[in-house]
N, C-alpha and C positions, 0 to 999 in steps of 0.2 A: 191588691194582689197582682194587678197588671204589672205594677212597678217591680213587685218582687219577681214576677215571672220574667220581666225584662232583664232584671239583674241575674236571674238564675240562668237564663239562656245566654247572657253576656259572659258569664264566668267561664264556661267551657271554651269559649273563643279566646279569652285571656290565657287559659291553660294551654290551648293549641299553640298560641303565639309563643308562649314560654318554651313549650316543647320544640316547636319548629326553631326556635332561637338556639336551644341546646344542640338540636341536630345540625343547624348551621356551624355552631362552634365546632362539633365533632368533624363536620365536613372540612372546616378550615384547618383543623389539626391534621386531617388526612392529607390535605394539599400540602401542608407544611412538611409532613413526613415523606411525601412522595419523592423529593429530590434524593433522599438518602438511598433508596434502592435503584434510583435511575441509572447510576453508573454500572449496575449489574449487567446489562446487555453489552456494555462497552468493555467490561473486564475481560471477557474471553477475547476480545479484539486486541487487547493489550498483549503484544507478543512477549514471550519469555526468550530472552537471549542467553545463550549458554556462556557468552563472554561479551565484553563491551565492544562496541563498534568503534573504529578509529576514524570512520567517515561520517556516520550519522549520529546526531544528538537525540536526546529523549523525545524532543518536539518533532523532529523530522520522522522518527520511527512511528510515533503516534499517528502523524498525519498520514503516512503512507499505509498504515494497518487499516485505515478506514476504506482504502481503495482496493483492497485485496479480495479475491473471490470469497464468497461466503463459505465455501467448503474448506478453506484453510484457517478460518476464524479460530482462534485458540491454539494453533500450531505453535510449537517452539521453533526458534530460529537457531540453526547450528551453523557456525562459521566453517564451511567446508574448504574455502580457500580465501587467502589474503596475500597481497603482494609483500606485505611487512614481513610475514612468516615464510611464505612458500616461494618468494621471488618473482620476477617479472617474466612469466613464461606461460603462453596459451597451452602448450602441451601438458604442463604441470596442472593447469586448470582442469583440463579433460581427465587427467588421472585422478585428481581429487574428487571429481564427479562420478567416477565408477562405483557401482553399487547403489547409486541414488537414482530414483526415477523422477524426482522433482516434487514440487515445483521449486524454483530458485529465484531469488531476489538478488540481482546484480547491481551493486552501488559503487560509484567511484567519484574521486575528486581529482580534477585536473590541476595543472600548475598554476591556473588563475584563480583557484579556490572554488570553482564552480562545482556543485554537487548534482549528479544526475544518474540515470541508470535505467533498468528494465526489469520487469517481472516476467519470467518465462514459465509457462504451465509444465514444462519438461526440464530435466536436467541438461546441461549442455554437454554435447557429444559430437564426434565427428559424424558427417552425414553427407550423402551424395546430393540431396535436395533439402528443401525447407521442411521443417517439421513444427509441431506446436499446435495450440488451439487458440480460439478467440479470447481466452482469458488473458493472453499476452498483452503487456502494454508498456509503454515508455514513459518516463517522468523526468522532471527537471525542477530543481529549486532555484528560482531566479528573481528574488530570493524566496517568493511564495511558491508553494507547490503547484505544478501544472502537470496534469495526467493526460496522457494521449492514449485512449483506448482504440480498439480494432475498429475500422470503419466498415469492414465487410466487402471492401472492393477487391481484395485478393487475399491469398493465405500464405504470404511470404513472412512467416513469423520468425523462425530461427534457422540459421544454417551455419554449421561448423565445418571449416577446412583446417588443414594443418597450419596454414599461415594467416588465418583470419576467422573471426566470428562476427556474423552479421545478423541483425535483427530489423526486420521491416524493409521493404523494397518497393520500387516502382520507378519507371522512367530512368533506369540506370543509376539510381541513388539509394542509398541505405540510410535508415532512420538512425541506425547506430552500428558502427563496425569498429573492431579492435584488431590490430595486427598481431602477428606471432609473438612478439616480444612484450606484448601488453603494455607498451609505453607510448606508441602512437595510436591515434584514433580518429574518428570523424563522424560528423552527424549532419544529415540533410533531411529536408521535408521529404516525406514519402507517402505514397497512396495507402500503405497498409495501415498507418495510424494517423495520417494527416497532421503529422507533428511539426513543431518548430524545430530550429536548430537548438539542440539540447544544451550545448556548450556556448560560451560567448563567441566563438569563432567555429567555422566548419571543420577546421583541423585543430587538434589539440594534443597535449601531451599529458599522460596519466601520472598522477602523484601517488595515489593510493586506490586500490581496487579490492573489493570484497565480494564473495559470492556465499549467500546464505541459503542453506537448504531448509525448507519449511517442512516439518514432519511432526 
């Protein structure tokens, strides 16, 4: 009888092993199924562009979207201004920004083929002083994406004049500046973003420029 009892008590253990094995298999199936919904959180981050960008490719857009503030996740991108359509004019850029409160993603390609730009928490406008928030940042593809966020050292985010647009400042240098004809520009390391020179050279000529309003 002891042997039978031993077998009898042994049997539930085997059943439990079988059940635990089945549970393990179910767990494995759940793990295999997990990657399917995984992109779901990223789907809202995939921006919806109203039209194709002439500067950024799908890969660059995807990379940039991961660095945008959480509040703009899932926002659509509307091309408010581009030099190919609206011409090389800063005043024209300001006009196209009217009616928009922001934020704006500024992307450009220079004559050397370098891609870089800035994210502004507010739409570009004429101003007597600097405006914007700590969400503002500069970026460059060289060729990998480099993002230069606010350091907290000053609040010189964006300033718009009739003859220039400036982003980031410190020690008399601007992280990114564009002149009135949107053809010439410059980039220097600045305290606001502790950035590198965004282009291959400190002075550059613009080939294409786009301003995308996120809403």
